[in-house]
C-alpha positions in Angstrom: 153.6 88.3 160.3 152.2 87.9 156.8 154.7 88.6 154.0 153.5 90.0 150.7 155.2 89.5 147.4 156.9 92.3 145.5 154.2 92.1 142.9 151.5 92.7 145.5 153.4 95.6 147.0 153.9 97.3 143.6 150.3 96.6 142.6 149.0 98.0 145.9 151.1 101.2 145.6 150.0 101.7 142.0 146.4 101.3 143.0 146.8 103.9 145.8 148.5 106.3 143.4 145.7 105.8 140.8 143.0 106.6 143.4 144.8 109.6 144.7 145.4 111.0 141.2 141.8 110.6 140.3 140.8 112.4 143.5 143.2 115.2 142.9 142.3 115.6 139.2 138.6 115.6 140.0 139.1 118.3 142.7 141.1 120.4 140.2 138.4 120.2 137.6 135.6 120.8 140.1 137.3 123.8 141.6 138.5 125.3 138.3 135.4 127.6 137.8 135.9 128.9 141.4 139.6 129.5 140.8 138.8 131.5 137.6 136.2 133.5 139.4 138.5 134.3 142.3 141.2 135.4 139.9 138.9 137.7 138.1 137.6 139.1 141.5 141.2 139.8 142.6 141.9 141.6 139.3 138.9 143.8 139.7 139.9 144.6 143.3 143.4 145.7 142.2 141.9 147.9 139.5 139.5 149.5 141.9 142.3 150.1 144.4 144.6 151.9 142.0 141.5 153.9 140.8 141.0 155.1 144.3 137.5 153.5 144.6 138.4 151.2 147.4 141.1 151.0 150.1 143.8 148.3 150.0 142.5 145.3 151.9 139.0 146.8 152.3 136.5 143.9 153.0 133.9 143.7 150.3 131.7 140.9 149.2 132.2 139.6 145.7 128.9 141.1 144.6 129.8 144.5 145.9 133.2 144.4 144.0 131.4 143.3 140.8 128.8 146.1 141.1 131.4 148.8 141.7 133.6 147.6 138.9 130.7 147.5 136.4 129.5 150.9 137.5 132.9 152.7 137.3 135.4 150.7 135.2 135.4 150.1 131.4 137.9 147.4 130.3 139.0 147.3 126.6 141.4 145.2 124.6 143.9 146.9 122.4 146.5 145.9 119.8 149.7 146.6 121.8 151.8 147.5 118.8 149.3 150.1 117.4 147.3 151.1 120.4 144.1 150.6 118.5 141.1 149.1 120.3 140.2 145.5 119.4 136.6 144.8 119.9 137.0 141.1 118.9 138.6 140.3 122.2 136.6 139.9 125.4 138.6 141.7 128.1 136.8 139.9 130.9 138.2 136.5 129.8 141.4 137.4 128.1 144.5 136.3 130.0 147.3 138.6 129.2 149.9 136.7 131.1 149.0 133.4 129.5 149.1 135.1 126.1 152.6 136.3 126.8 153.8 132.7 127.1 152.1 131.6 123.9 154.3 132.2 120.8 151.2 132.4 118.6 149.8 135.3 120.8 153.0 137.2 121.6 156.3 138.3 120.2 159.9 138.6 121.5 160.6 141.9 123.1 163.6 144.0 122.2 166.4 144.1 124.8 165.3 146.2 127.7 166.2 147.1 131.3 162.8 145.9 132.7 163.5 142.2 132.1 160.6 141.8 129.6 161.3 138.9 127.3 158.0 138.6 125.4 155.1 141.0 124.7 151.5 140.0 124.1 150.0 141.0 120.8 147.0 142.3 122.7 146.6 143.9 126.1 143.7 145.0 128.3 143.5 148.6 129.5 141.0 150.1 131.9 139.2 153.4 132.2 137.6 154.9 135.3 134.4 156.5 134.0 132.3 159.0 136.0 129.1 160.4 134.4 130.2 159.3 131.0 133.6 161.0 131.2 137.0 159.2 131.4 138.7 160.3 134.6 141.6 157.8 134.7 143.5 155.4 132.5 144.7 152.2 134.2 147.5 150.2 132.6 148.9 146.8 133.7 152.6 146.8 134.3 155.2 144.1 135.1 159.0 143.7 135.3 162.0 142.4 137.1 162.8 143.4 140.7 165.6 141.9 142.7 164.2 138.4 143.3 161.0 138.3 141.3 158.8 139.7 138.6 156.5 142.4 140.0 153.0 142.7 138.7 150.8 145.7 139.2 148.9 148.6 137.7 149.6 152.3 137.1 146.9 154.9 136.8 147.2 158.1 134.7 145.0 161.1 134.4 143.3 161.7 131.0 146.3 164.0 130.1 148.3 160.7 129.9 151.1 162.1 132.0 149.9 162.9 135.6 150.2 159.8 137.7 147.1 159.1 139.8 148.3 155.9 141.5 150.3 152.7 141.4 149.9 149.3 143.0 151.8 146.0 143.0 149.7 143.0 143.8 152.1 140.1 143.2 155.9 139.9 143.8 158.5 137.9 145.7 160.7 140.7 147.0 162.2 140.7 150.5 159.6 141.7 153.2 160.5 145.0 154.8 162.9 145.9 151.9 161.9 145.5 148.3 158.5 144.2 149.6 157.7 147.8 150.5 156.5 148.3 147.0 153.1 147.4 148.2 153.3 149.6 151.3 150.5 152.1 151.3 152.8 154.9 152.5 155.2 154.5 149.6 152.4 154.2 147.0 151.0 157.4 148.4 154.1 159.2 147.1 153.2 158.6 143.5 149.9 160.6 142.9 150.6 164.0 141.4 154.0 163.0 139.8 154.5 163.4 136.1 155.4 160.5 133.9 156.5 162.7 131.0 158.5 166.0 130.9 157.5 169.1 128.9 159.2 167.7 125.7 157.2 164.4 126.0 160.1 162.3 127.1 159.6 159.7 129.9 161.0 161.3 133.0 159.5 159.4 136.0 162.0 157.5 138.2 162.5 156.1 141.6 165.7 157.6 143.1 168.0 156.6 145.9 167.1 158.8 148.8 164.3 161.3 149.2 162.5 163.3 146.5 160.6 166.5 147.0 156.8 167.0 146.9 155.2 166.5 143.5 154.8 170.2 142.8 158.5 170.8 143.3 160.0 167.5 142.2 157.4 166.0 139.7 159.5 163.4 138.0 161.1 161.6 141.0 159.8 159.3 143.7 161.5 158.3 147.0 163.6 155.2 146.9 163.0 152.2 149.0 165.4 152.0 152.0 167.7 149.0 151.6 166.2 148.0 148.3 168.0 150.0 145.6 167.7 147.2 143.0 164.0 146.8 143.5 163.5 150.6 143.3 165.6 150.6 140.1 163.4 147.8 138.8 160.3 149.8 139.4 161.8 152.7 137.4 162.7 150.4 134.6 159.3 148.6 134.3 157.2 151.8 134.6 159.3 153.5 131.9 159.2 150.4 129.7 155.4 150.2 129.8 155.0 153.9 129.1 157.4 153.7 126.1 156.7 152.9 122.5 157.5 149.2 123.3 154.6 149.2 125.8 151.5 151.4 126.0 153.1 154.3 124.2 151.1 153.8 121.0 147.9 153.6 123.0 148.7 156.8 124.9 149.4 158.4 121.5 146.0 157.4 120.4 144.4 158.9 123.5 146.3 162.2 123.0 145.2 162.3 119.4 141.6 161.4 119.9 139.1 164.2 119.9 138.3 165.2 123.5 141.1 163.2 124.8 140.4 159.8 126.4 
C-alpha cells in the first residue's frame, strides 16, 4: 500500500478544508437574501397573529402575508427613551435585537427583574389600522424565563391599557411546562385583561393558580402548571416593557395625543 508523507497528508487536508470553506461561505452569501426575507416574513406573521388577523400556524403564501400586513399594519420606529416617532429609521429593515447588542445603538438597562441587560436606543412599534383608525398597538417584548429568553409581542387597545393579545414566537422553555407560553389556550386568557389599574400603575401579572374571568379579575392571568418561574418571568417582562424603562414614554405620547393613537 502506498505511503504518503506527512507533508502530503497535511497539504491534502488543508486543500479539502479550503474547498469546503469556500463552498460553505458561498452558500451563506447566496442564501443571505432569502434568510433575511424569511426572517421578515416570520416577523410579519407574528404581528398579524397577535393582531387577530390570522390564526397561529395558518398556512399563507408569502405574497398573502405581505399583502395583509401592508393593508392592515403600520410599523413605525420610535426613540425608546422619549416615545417620539423617528422617521429617519426604516422599520422594515431595522433589526432591534442586533441594535441591542451594539454599544453604539443601545445603552445599559437599569437593574430589573426581567433580565434585560441592554436597551436599544430605537424600537419598532406596530399599529393595526382599519379604515384609517388605529384599533390596536402592538409592542415587541422579551425577557428571561427559566431556561431562555422569551421573545414575543403584546397587543393593546388604543386606550393603552386593555390587552388584546399576546404571543411568544421564540423561546427555549421546557415543552409541556414553560413551553406552554405559546399554547393557544393559555394565550386566549389574556384578551380583555387590563395592564394598568385605575391609578395608572402597572397591575397585570401571571399568578400561581387560576384567575377569574377578565370582567371580574382584570389584572391577573392563570399561571402555567409546573412552570412557576416561567410564569413569573412573563409577568416581569410584560411589566418591564410597559414601564417607563420600556414603552412607557411611547404609551404616554399616545395618551397625550389628540384623538388617542
